[in-house]
Each structure stands twice: as structure tokens, then as C-alpha cells.
PDBQT receptor file of N, H, CA, C and O in Angstrom, charges set to zero:
ATOM      1  N   MET A   1     -46.102 -54.946  40.439  1.00  0.00    +0.000 N 
ATOM      2  CA  MET A   1     -45.029 -55.557  39.678  1.00  0.00    +0.000 C 
ATOM      3  C   MET A   1     -43.738 -54.771  39.908  1.00  0.00    +0.000 C 
ATOM      4  O   MET A   1     -43.717 -53.548  39.777  1.00  0.00    +0.000 OA
ATOM      5  N   VAL A   2     -42.685 -55.468  40.245  1.00  0.00    +0.000 N 
ATOM      6  H   VAL A   2     -42.702 -56.463  40.352  1.00  0.00    +0.000 HD
ATOM      7  CA  VAL A   2     -41.388 -54.843  40.486  1.00  0.00    +0.000 C 
ATOM      8  C   VAL A   2     -40.555 -54.946  39.225  1.00  0.00    +0.000 C 
ATOM      9  O   VAL A   2     -40.383 -56.033  38.673  1.00  0.00    +0.000 OA
ATOM     10  N   ASP A   3     -40.034 -53.807  38.765  1.00  0.00    +0.000 N 
ATOM     11  H   ASP A   3     -40.174 -52.924  39.214  1.00  0.00    +0.000 HD
ATOM     12  CA  ASP A   3     -39.196 -53.780  37.571  1.00  0.00    +0.000 C 
ATOM     13  C   ASP A   3     -37.749 -53.983  37.993  1.00  0.00    +0.000 C 
ATOM     14  O   ASP A   3     -37.166 -53.150  38.687  1.00  0.00    +0.000 OA
ATOM     15  N   MET A   4     -37.179 -55.106  37.564  1.00  0.00    +0.000 N 
ATOM     16  H   MET A   4     -37.653 -55.784  37.001  1.00  0.00    +0.000 HD
ATOM     17  CA  MET A   4     -35.804 -55.423  37.919  1.00  0.00    +0.000 C 
ATOM     18  C   MET A   4     -34.881 -54.993  36.784  1.00  0.00    +0.000 C 
ATOM     19  O   MET A   4     -34.979 -55.505  35.670  1.00  0.00    +0.000 OA
ATOM     20  N   GLY A   5     -33.996 -54.063  37.067  1.00  0.00    +0.000 N 
ATOM     21  H   GLY A   5     -33.916 -53.647  37.973  1.00  0.00    +0.000 HD
ATOM     22  CA  GLY A   5     -33.039 -53.605  36.072  1.00  0.00    +0.000 C 
ATOM     23  C   GLY A   5     -31.764 -54.420  36.122  1.00  0.00    +0.000 C 
ATOM     24  O   GLY A   5     -31.620 -55.337  36.930  1.00  0.00    +0.000 OA
ATOM     25  N   MET A   6     -30.850 -54.068  35.247  1.00  0.00    +0.000 N 
ATOM     26  H   MET A   6     -30.967 -53.323  34.590  1.00  0.00    +0.000 HD
ATOM     27  CA  MET A   6     -29.548 -54.733  35.206  1.00  0.00    +0.000 C 
ATOM     28  C   MET A   6     -28.584 -54.015  36.135  1.00  0.00    +0.000 C 
ATOM     29  O   MET A   6     -28.695 -52.813  36.375  1.00  0.00    +0.000 OA
ATOM     30  N   THR A   7     -27.651 -54.772  36.642  1.00  0.00    +0.000 N 
ATOM     31  H   THR A   7     -27.560 -55.749  36.447  1.00  0.00    +0.000 HD
ATOM     32  CA  THR A   7     -26.535 -54.149  37.357  1.00  0.00    +0.000 C 
ATOM     33  C   THR A   7     -25.576 -53.599  36.306  1.00  0.00    +0.000 C 
ATOM     34  O   THR A   7     -25.664 -53.953  35.130  1.00  0.00    +0.000 OA
ATOM     35  N   ASP A   8     -24.674 -52.743  36.729  1.00  0.00    +0.000 N 
ATOM     36  H   ASP A   8     -24.602 -52.456  37.685  1.00  0.00    +0.000 HD
ATOM     37  CA  ASP A   8     -23.662 -52.222  35.798  1.00  0.00    +0.000 C 
ATOM     38  C   ASP A   8     -22.864 -53.350  35.172  1.00  0.00    +0.000 C 
ATOM     39  O   ASP A   8     -22.540 -53.308  33.986  1.00  0.00    +0.000 OA
ATOM     40  N   GLN A   9     -22.550 -54.355  35.970  1.00  0.00    +0.000 N 
ATOM     41  H   GLN A   9     -22.813 -54.389  36.934  1.00  0.00    +0.000 HD
ATOM     42  CA  GLN A   9     -21.761 -55.481  35.473  1.00  0.00    +0.000 C 
ATOM     43  C   GLN A   9     -22.544 -56.268  34.419  1.00  0.00    +0.000 C 
ATOM     44  O   GLN A   9     -21.979 -56.678  33.405  1.00  0.00    +0.000 OA
ATOM     45  N   GLN A  10     -23.823 -56.478  34.650  1.00  0.00    +0.000 N 
ATOM     46  H   GLN A  10     -24.282 -56.146  35.474  1.00  0.00    +0.000 HD
ATOM     47  CA  GLN A  10     -24.651 -57.188  33.671  1.00  0.00    +0.000 C 
ATOM     48  C   GLN A  10     -24.774 -56.384  32.385  1.00  0.00    +0.000 C 
ATOM     49  O   GLN A  10     -24.696 -56.943  31.291  1.00  0.00    +0.000 OA
ATOM     50  N   PHE A  11     -24.964 -55.078  32.512  1.00  0.00    +0.000 N 
ATOM     51  H   PHE A  11     -25.027 -54.624  33.401  1.00  0.00    +0.000 HD
ATOM     52  CA  PHE A  11     -25.073 -54.219  31.332  1.00  0.00    +0.000 C 
ATOM     53  C   PHE A  11     -23.775 -54.233  30.531  1.00  0.00    +0.000 C 
ATOM     54  O   PHE A  11     -23.793 -54.326  29.304  1.00  0.00    +0.000 OA
ATOM     55  N   ASN A  12     -22.649 -54.138  31.239  1.00  0.00    +0.000 N 
ATOM     56  H   ASN A  12     -22.634 -54.062  32.236  1.00  0.00    +0.000 HD
ATOM     57  CA  ASN A  12     -21.347 -54.183  30.556  1.00  0.00    +0.000 C 
ATOM     58  C   ASN A  12     -21.163 -55.504  29.816  1.00  0.00    +0.000 C 
ATOM     59  O   ASN A  12     -20.624 -55.524  28.710  1.00  0.00    +0.000 OA
ATOM     60  N   GLY A  13     -21.605 -56.600  30.414  1.00  0.00    +0.000 N 
ATOM     61  H   GLY A  13     -22.043 -56.584  31.313  1.00  0.00    +0.000 HD
ATOM     62  CA  GLY A  13     -21.525 -57.900  29.748  1.00  0.00    +0.000 C 
ATOM     63  C   GLY A  13     -22.379 -57.937  28.495  1.00  0.00    +0.000 C 
ATOM     64  O   GLY A  13     -21.970 -58.492  27.475  1.00  0.00    +0.000 OA
ATOM     65  N   PHE A  14     -23.573 -57.343  28.570  1.00  0.00    +0.000 N 
ATOM     66  H   PHE A  14     -23.905 -56.892  29.399  1.00  0.00    +0.000 HD
ATOM     67  CA  PHE A  14     -24.454 -57.280  27.413  1.00  0.00    +0.000 C 
ATOM     68  C   PHE A  14     -23.815 -56.460  26.289  1.00  0.00    +0.000 C 
ATOM     69  O   PHE A  14     -23.857 -56.861  25.126  1.00  0.00    +0.000 OA
ATOM     70  N   VAL A  15     -23.230 -55.324  26.633  1.00  0.00    +0.000 N 
ATOM     71  H   VAL A  15     -23.196 -54.998  27.578  1.00  0.00    +0.000 HD
ATOM     72  CA  VAL A  15     -22.581 -54.474  25.629  1.00  0.00    +0.000 C 
ATOM     73  C   VAL A  15     -21.388 -55.202  25.019  1.00  0.00    +0.000 C 
ATOM     74  O   VAL A  15     -21.165 -55.116  23.811  1.00  0.00    +0.000 OA
ATOM     75  N   ARG A  16     -20.610 -55.924  25.848  1.00  0.00    +0.000 N 
ATOM     76  H   ARG A  16     -20.791 -55.994  26.829  1.00  0.00    +0.000 HD
ATOM     77  CA  ARG A  16     -19.478 -56.700  25.332  1.00  0.00    +0.000 C 
ATOM     78  C   ARG A  16     -19.935 -57.749  24.327  1.00  0.00    +0.000 C 
ATOM     79  O   ARG A  16     -19.319 -57.929  23.276  1.00  0.00    +0.000 OA
ATOM     80  N   PHE A  17     -21.031 -58.442  24.665  1.00  0.00    +0.000 N 
ATOM     81  H   PHE A  17     -21.531 -58.295  25.518  1.00  0.00    +0.000 HD
ATOM     82  CA  PHE A  17     -21.591 -59.462  23.774  1.00  0.00    +0.000 C 
ATOM     83  C   PHE A  17     -22.033 -58.831  22.453  1.00  0.00    +0.000 C 
ATOM     84  O   PHE A  17     -21.749 -59.366  21.382  1.00  0.00    +0.000 OA
ATOM     85  N   LEU A  18     -22.720 -57.703  22.530  1.00  0.00    +0.000 N 
ATOM     86  H   LEU A  18     -22.951 -57.268  23.400  1.00  0.00    +0.000 HD
ATOM     87  CA  LEU A  18     -23.197 -57.016  21.336  1.00  0.00    +0.000 C 
ATOM     88  C   LEU A  18     -22.035 -56.527  20.483  1.00  0.00    +0.000 C 
ATOM     89  O   LEU A  18     -22.052 -56.686  19.263  1.00  0.00    +0.000 OA
ATOM     90  N   LEU A  19     -21.033 -55.936  21.112  1.00  0.00    +0.000 N 
ATOM     91  H   LEU A  19     -21.019 -55.807  22.104  1.00  0.00    +0.000 HD
ATOM     92  CA  LEU A  19     -19.864 -55.448  20.383  1.00  0.00    +0.000 C 
ATOM     93  C   LEU A  19     -19.126 -56.581  19.686  1.00  0.00    +0.000 C 
ATOM     94  O   LEU A  19     -18.688 -56.423  18.546  1.00  0.00    +0.000 OA
ATOM     95  N   ASP A  20     -18.985 -57.712  20.350  1.00  0.00    +0.000 N 
ATOM     96  H   ASP A  20     -19.341 -57.840  21.276  1.00  0.00    +0.000 HD
ATOM     97  CA  ASP A  20     -18.325 -58.872  19.755  1.00  0.00    +0.000 C 
ATOM     98  C   ASP A  20     -19.095 -59.357  18.527  1.00  0.00    +0.000 C 
ATOM     99  O   ASP A  20     -18.496 -59.673  17.499  1.00  0.00    +0.000 OA
ATOM    100  N   ALA A  21     -20.412 -59.414  18.637  1.00  0.00    +0.000 N 
ATOM    101  H   ALA A  21     -20.898 -59.157  19.472  1.00  0.00    +0.000 HD
ATOM    102  CA  ALA A  21     -21.235 -59.857  17.506  1.00  0.00    +0.000 C 
ATOM    103  C   ALA A  21     -21.141 -58.876  16.341  1.00  0.00    +0.000 C 
ATOM    104  O   ALA A  21     -21.083 -59.296  15.185  1.00  0.00    +0.000 OA
ATOM    105  N   LEU A  22     -21.126 -57.584  16.627  1.00  0.00    +0.000 N 
ATOM    106  H   LEU A  22     -21.173 -57.243  17.566  1.00  0.00    +0.000 HD
ATOM    107  CA  LEU A  22     -21.004 -56.580  15.564  1.00  0.00    +0.000 C 
ATOM    108  C   LEU A  22     -19.642 -56.647  14.885  1.00  0.00    +0.000 C 
ATOM    109  O   LEU A  22     -19.554 -56.552  13.661  1.00  0.00    +0.000 OA
ATOM    110  N   LYS A  23     -18.581 -56.808  15.669  1.00  0.00    +0.000 N 
ATOM    111  H   LYS A  23     -18.652 -56.885  16.663  1.00  0.00    +0.000 HD
ATOM    112  CA  LYS A  23     -17.235 -56.924  15.085  1.00  0.00    +0.000 C 
ATOM    113  C   LYS A  23     -17.143 -58.158  14.195  1.00  0.00    +0.000 C 
ATOM    114  O   LYS A  23     -16.540 -58.113  13.122  1.00  0.00    +0.000 OA
ATOM    115  N   ASP A  24     -17.743 -59.260  14.644  1.00  0.00    +0.000 N 
ATOM    116  H   ASP A  24     -18.232 -59.296  15.516  1.00  0.00    +0.000 HD
ATOM    117  CA  ASP A  24     -17.751 -60.488  13.847  1.00  0.00    +0.000 C 
ATOM    118  C   ASP A  24     -18.454 -60.243  12.517  1.00  0.00    +0.000 C 
ATOM    119  O   ASP A  24     -17.975 -60.683  11.472  1.00  0.00    +0.000 OA
ATOM    120  N   ALA A  25     -19.571 -59.554  12.551  1.00  0.00    +0.000 N 
ATOM    121  H   ALA A  25     -19.960 -59.196  13.400  1.00  0.00    +0.000 HD
ATOM    122  CA  ALA A  25     -20.309 -59.262  11.312  1.00  0.00    +0.000 C 
ATOM    123  C   ALA A  25     -19.512 -58.322  10.415  1.00  0.00    +0.000 C 
ATOM    124  O   ALA A  25     -19.506 -58.488   9.195  1.00  0.00    +0.000 OA
ATOM    125  N   MET A  26     -18.851 -57.353  10.997  1.00  0.00    +0.000 N 
ATOM    126  H   MET A  26     -18.856 -57.218  11.988  1.00  0.00    +0.000 HD
ATOM    127  CA  MET A  26     -18.073 -56.396  10.208  1.00  0.00    +0.000 C 
ATOM    128  C   MET A  26     -16.907 -57.066   9.493  1.00  0.00    +0.000 C 
ATOM    129  O   MET A  26     -16.514 -56.635   8.409  1.00  0.00    +0.000 OA
ATOM    130  N   GLU A  27     -16.356 -58.108  10.087  1.00  0.00    +0.000 N 
ATOM    131  H   GLU A  27     -16.675 -58.459  10.968  1.00  0.00    +0.000 HD
ATOM    132  CA  GLU A  27     -15.214 -58.809   9.501  1.00  0.00    +0.000 C 
ATOM    133  C   GLU A  27     -15.616 -59.784   8.401  1.00  0.00    +0.000 C 
ATOM    134  O   GLU A  27     -14.763 -60.274   7.660  1.00  0.00    +0.000 OA
ATOM    135  N   GLU A  28     -16.902 -60.064   8.294  1.00  0.00    +0.000 N 
ATOM    136  H   GLU A  28     -17.595 -59.665   8.896  1.00  0.00    +0.000 HD
ATOM    137  CA  GLU A  28     -17.385 -61.021   7.292  1.00  0.00    +0.000 C 
ATOM    138  C   GLU A  28     -17.178 -60.452   5.885  1.00  0.00    +0.000 C 
ATOM    139  O   GLU A  28     -17.586 -59.328   5.590  1.00  0.00    +0.000 OA
ATOM    140  N   LYS A  29     -16.551 -61.229   5.044  1.00  0.00    +0.000 N 
ATOM    141  H   LYS A  29     -16.220 -62.142   5.283  1.00  0.00    +0.000 HD
ATOM    142  CA  LYS A  29     -16.246 -60.784   3.679  1.00  0.00    +0.000 C 
ATOM    143  C   LYS A  29     -17.442 -60.933   2.737  1.00  0.00    +0.000 C 
ATOM    144  O   LYS A  29     -17.681 -60.077   1.885  1.00  0.00    +0.000 OA
ATOM    145  N   GLU A  30     -18.182 -62.019   2.897  1.00  0.00    +0.000 N 
ATOM    146  H   GLU A  30     -17.987 -62.714   3.589  1.00  0.00    +0.000 HD
ATOM    147  CA  GLU A  30     -19.313 -62.271   2.009  1.00  0.00    +0.000 C 
ATOM    148  C   GLU A  30     -20.511 -61.420   2.425  1.00  0.00    +0.000 C 
ATOM    149  O   GLU A  30     -20.945 -61.447   3.577  1.00  0.00    +0.000 OA
ATOM    150  N   SER A  31     -21.025 -60.677   1.472  1.00  0.00    +0.000 N 
ATOM    151  H   SER A  31     -20.672 -60.656   0.536  1.00  0.00    +0.000 HD
ATOM    152  CA  SER A  31     -22.131 -59.767   1.746  1.00  0.00    +0.000 C 
ATOM    153  C   SER A  31     -23.356 -60.488   2.298  1.00  0.00    +0.000 C 
ATOM    154  O   SER A  31     -24.007 -60.002   3.223  1.00  0.00    +0.000 OA
ATOM    155  N   GLU A  32     -23.664 -61.651   1.727  1.00  0.00    +0.000 N 
ATOM    156  H   GLU A  32     -23.134 -62.046   0.976  1.00  0.00    +0.000 HD
ATOM    157  CA  GLU A  32     -24.846 -62.396   2.165  1.00  0.00    +0.000 C 
ATOM    158  C   GLU A  32     -24.703 -62.857   3.622  1.00  0.00    +0.000 C 
ATOM    159  O   GLU A  32     -25.644 -62.750   4.408  1.00  0.00    +0.000 OA
ATOM    160  N   LYS A  33     -23.528 -63.365   3.967  1.00  0.00    +0.000 N 
ATOM    161  H   LYS A  33     -22.764 -63.452   3.328  1.00  0.00    +0.000 HD
ATOM    162  CA  LYS A  33     -23.304 -63.818   5.340  1.00  0.00    +0.000 C 
ATOM    163  C   LYS A  33     -23.298 -62.639   6.312  1.00  0.00    +0.000 C 
ATOM    164  O   LYS A  33     -23.793 -62.743   7.434  1.00  0.00    +0.000 OA
ATOM    165  N   LYS A  34     -22.729 -61.513   5.865  1.00  0.00    +0.000 N 
ATOM    166  H   LYS A  34     -22.327 -61.428   4.954  1.00  0.00    +0.000 HD
ATOM    167  CA  LYS A  34     -22.720 -60.317   6.701  1.00  0.00    +0.000 C 
ATOM    168  C   LYS A  34     -24.154 -59.878   6.995  1.00  0.00    +0.000 C 
ATOM    169  O   LYS A  34     -24.495 -59.564   8.136  1.00  0.00    +0.000 OA
ATOM    170  N   ASP A  35     -24.988 -59.860   5.959  1.00  0.00    +0.000 N 
ATOM    171  H   ASP A  35     -24.711 -60.115   5.032  1.00  0.00    +0.000 HD
ATOM    172  CA  ASP A  35     -26.390 -59.495   6.135  1.00  0.00    +0.000 C 
ATOM    173  C   ASP A  35     -27.109 -60.443   7.092  1.00  0.00    +0.000 C 
ATOM    174  O   ASP A  35     -27.918 -60.004   7.909  1.00  0.00    +0.000 OA
ATOM    175  N   GLU A  36     -26.820 -61.739   6.995  1.00  0.00    +0.000 N 
ATOM    176  H   GLU A  36     -26.163 -62.096   6.331  1.00  0.00    +0.000 HD
ATOM    177  CA  GLU A  36     -27.433 -62.727   7.890  1.00  0.00    +0.000 C 
ATOM    178  C   GLU A  36     -27.032 -62.462   9.345  1.00  0.00    +0.000 C 
ATOM    179  O   GLU A  36     -27.866 -62.514  10.249  1.00  0.00    +0.000 OA
ATOM    180  N   LYS A  37     -25.762 -62.181   9.551  1.00  0.00    +0.000 N 
ATOM    181  H   LYS A  37     -25.084 -62.139   8.817  1.00  0.00    +0.000 HD
ATOM    182  CA  LYS A  37     -25.287 -61.927  10.912  1.00  0.00    +0.000 C 
ATOM    183  C   LYS A  37     -25.904 -60.657  11.488  1.00  0.00    +0.000 C 
ATOM    184  O   LYS A  37     -26.307 -60.629  12.651  1.00  0.00    +0.000 OA
ATOM    185  N   LEU A  38     -25.976 -59.600  10.666  1.00  0.00    +0.000 N 
ATOM    186  H   LEU A  38     -25.649 -59.623   9.721  1.00  0.00    +0.000 HD
ATOM    187  CA  LEU A  38     -26.573 -58.354  11.135  1.00  0.00    +0.000 C 
ATOM    188  C   LEU A  38     -28.065 -58.515  11.409  1.00  0.00    +0.000 C 
ATOM    189  O   LEU A  38     -28.591 -57.931  12.356  1.00  0.00    +0.000 OA
ATOM    190  N   THR A  39     -28.741 -59.301  10.589  1.00  0.00    +0.000 N 
ATOM    191  H   THR A  39     -28.313 -59.775   9.819  1.00  0.00    +0.000 HD
ATOM    192  CA  THR A  39     -30.159 -59.570  10.815  1.00  0.00    +0.000 C 
ATOM    193  C   THR A  39     -30.350 -60.323  12.126  1.00  0.00    +0.000 C 
ATOM    194  O   THR A  39     -31.281 -60.040  12.880  1.00  0.00    +0.000 OA
ATOM    195  N   LYS A  40     -29.477 -61.271  12.395  1.00  0.00    +0.000 N 
ATOM    196  H   LYS A  40     -28.720 -61.501  11.783  1.00  0.00    +0.000 HD
ATOM    197  CA  LYS A  40     -29.565 -62.036  13.640  1.00  0.00    +0.000 C 
ATOM    198  C   LYS A  40     -29.357 -61.122  14.849  1.00  0.00    +0.000 C 
ATOM    199  O   LYS A  40     -30.067 -61.247  15.847  1.00  0.00    +0.000 OA
ATOM    200  N   ILE A  41     -28.402 -60.218  14.767  1.00  0.00    +0.000 N 
ATOM    201  H   ILE A  41     -27.825 -60.117  13.956  1.00  0.00    +0.000 HD
ATOM    202  CA  ILE A  41     -28.158 -59.274  15.849  1.00  0.00    +0.000 C 
ATOM    203  C   ILE A  41     -29.392 -58.403  16.065  1.00  0.00    +0.000 C 
ATOM    204  O   ILE A  41     -29.831 -58.212  17.199  1.00  0.00    +0.000 OA
ATOM    205  N   ALA A  42     -29.946 -57.880  14.983  1.00  0.00    +0.000 N 
ATOM    206  H   ALA A  42     -29.590 -58.035  14.061  1.00  0.00    +0.000 HD
ATOM    207  CA  ALA A  42     -31.143 -57.032  15.082  1.00  0.00    +0.000 C 
ATOM    208  C   ALA A  42     -32.318 -57.801  15.674  1.00  0.00    +0.000 C 
ATOM    209  O   ALA A  42     -33.052 -57.268  16.505  1.00  0.00    +0.000 OA
ATOM    210  N   ASP A  43     -32.498 -59.040  15.254  1.00  0.00    +0.000 N 
ATOM    211  H   ASP A  43     -31.902 -59.473  14.579  1.00  0.00    +0.000 HD
ATOM    212  CA  ASP A  43     -33.590 -59.869  15.793  1.00  0.00    +0.000 C 
ATOM    213  C   ASP A  43     -33.408 -60.102  17.294  1.00  0.00    +0.000 C 
ATOM    214  O   ASP A  43     -34.369 -60.023  18.060  1.00  0.00    +0.000 OA
ATOM    215  N   ASN A  44     -32.183 -60.388  17.706  1.00  0.00    +0.000 N 
ATOM    216  H   ASN A  44     -31.403 -60.452  17.084  1.00  0.00    +0.000 HD
ATOM    217  CA  ASN A  44     -31.912 -60.605  19.129  1.00  0.00    +0.000 C 
ATOM    218  C   ASN A  44     -32.170 -59.341  19.945  1.00  0.00    +0.000 C 
ATOM    219  O   ASN A  44     -32.701 -59.411  21.054  1.00  0.00    +0.000 OA
ATOM    220  N   LEU A  45     -31.795 -58.191  19.396  1.00  0.00    +0.000 N 
ATOM    221  H   LEU A  45     -31.364 -58.134  18.495  1.00  0.00    +0.000 HD
ATOM    222  CA  LEU A  45     -32.051 -56.934  20.098  1.00  0.00    +0.000 C 
ATOM    223  C   LEU A  45     -33.563 -56.683  20.223  1.00  0.00    +0.000 C 
ATOM    224  O   LEU A  45     -34.044 -56.239  21.265  1.00  0.00    +0.000 OA
ATOM    225  N   GLN A  46     -34.299 -56.975  19.144  1.00  0.00    +0.000 N 
ATOM    226  H   GLN A  46     -33.909 -57.336  18.297  1.00  0.00    +0.000 HD
ATOM    227  CA  GLN A  46     -35.754 -56.796  19.184  1.00  0.00    +0.000 C 
ATOM    228  C   GLN A  46     -36.395 -57.689  20.232  1.00  0.00    +0.000 C 
ATOM    229  O   GLN A  46     -37.278 -57.256  20.972  1.00  0.00    +0.000 OA
ATOM    230  N   LYS A  47     -35.948 -58.939  20.292  1.00  0.00    +0.000 N 
ATOM    231  H   LYS A  47     -35.231 -59.291  19.690  1.00  0.00    +0.000 HD
ATOM    232  CA  LYS A  47     -36.480 -59.873  21.297  1.00  0.00    +0.000 C 
ATOM    233  C   LYS A  47     -36.165 -59.393  22.702  1.00  0.00    +0.000 C 
ATOM    234  O   LYS A  47     -36.984 -59.546  23.608  1.00  0.00    +0.000 OA
ATOM    235  N   THR A  48     -34.982 -58.810  22.892  1.00  0.00    +0.000 N 
ATOM    236  H   THR A  48     -34.317 -58.686  22.156  1.00  0.00    +0.000 HD
ATOM    237  CA  THR A  48     -34.603 -58.300  24.198  1.00  0.00    +0.000 C 
ATOM    238  C   THR A  48     -35.526 -57.154  24.611  1.00  0.00    +0.000 C 
ATOM    239  O   THR A  48     -35.918 -57.058  25.774  1.00  0.00    +0.000 OA
ATOM    240  N   LEU A  49     -35.867 -56.296  23.668  1.00  0.00    +0.000 N 
ATOM    241  H   LEU A  49     -35.549 -56.374  22.723  1.00  0.00    +0.000 HD
ATOM    242  CA  LEU A  49     -36.775 -55.185  23.953  1.00  0.00    +0.000 C 
ATOM    243  C   LEU A  49     -38.172 -55.663  24.301  1.00  0.00    +0.000 C 
ATOM    244  O   LEU A  49     -38.865 -55.028  25.097  1.00  0.00    +0.000 OA
ATOM    245  N   GLU A  50     -38.591 -56.770  23.716  1.00  0.00    +0.000 N 
ATOM    246  H   GLU A  50     -38.029 -57.285  23.070  1.00  0.00    +0.000 HD
ATOM    247  CA  GLU A  50     -39.940 -57.276  23.927  1.00  0.00    +0.000 C 
ATOM    248  C   GLU A  50     -40.090 -58.066  25.232  1.00  0.00    +0.000 C 
ATOM    249  O   GLU A  50     -41.208 -58.299  25.691  1.00  0.00    +0.000 OA
ATOM    250  N   ASP A  51     -38.973 -58.474  25.824  1.00  0.00    +0.000 N 
ATOM    251  H   ASP A  51     -38.064 -58.285  25.451  1.00  0.00    +0.000 HD
ATOM    252  CA  ASP A  51     -39.030 -59.231  27.091  1.00  0.00    +0.000 C 
ATOM    253  C   ASP A  51     -39.426 -58.358  28.253  1.00  0.00    +0.000 C 
ATOM    254  O   ASP A  51     -39.520 -58.839  29.382  1.00  0.00    +0.000 OA
TER     255      ASP A  51
């Protein structure tokens, strides 16, 4: 089995996506919505680790 890693450009894109999602959650005023957004980010990160 060959392990295919990310290129620097792909990794940078992933970090940009993650940073954008975190900034969006940080700007959320309602605590419940902020928690939902952060949970979604955490779930997506977990799924990425499991792939």
C-alpha cells in the first residue's frame, strides 16, 4: 500500500479552509450557534483523521 501525502499547496488549502471555519465560529454571537459550528469543525477534523 502506497501512502499518498498532501502537497504543500494542498496542505495550505486545508489550513486556509480550517482557519476560515474557525474565524466564522469565533464571530458567532449566539453561544448555541457557536457551539454547533465548533462541533461541526471538530467532527470534520475527526473524519479527516479516520480517512
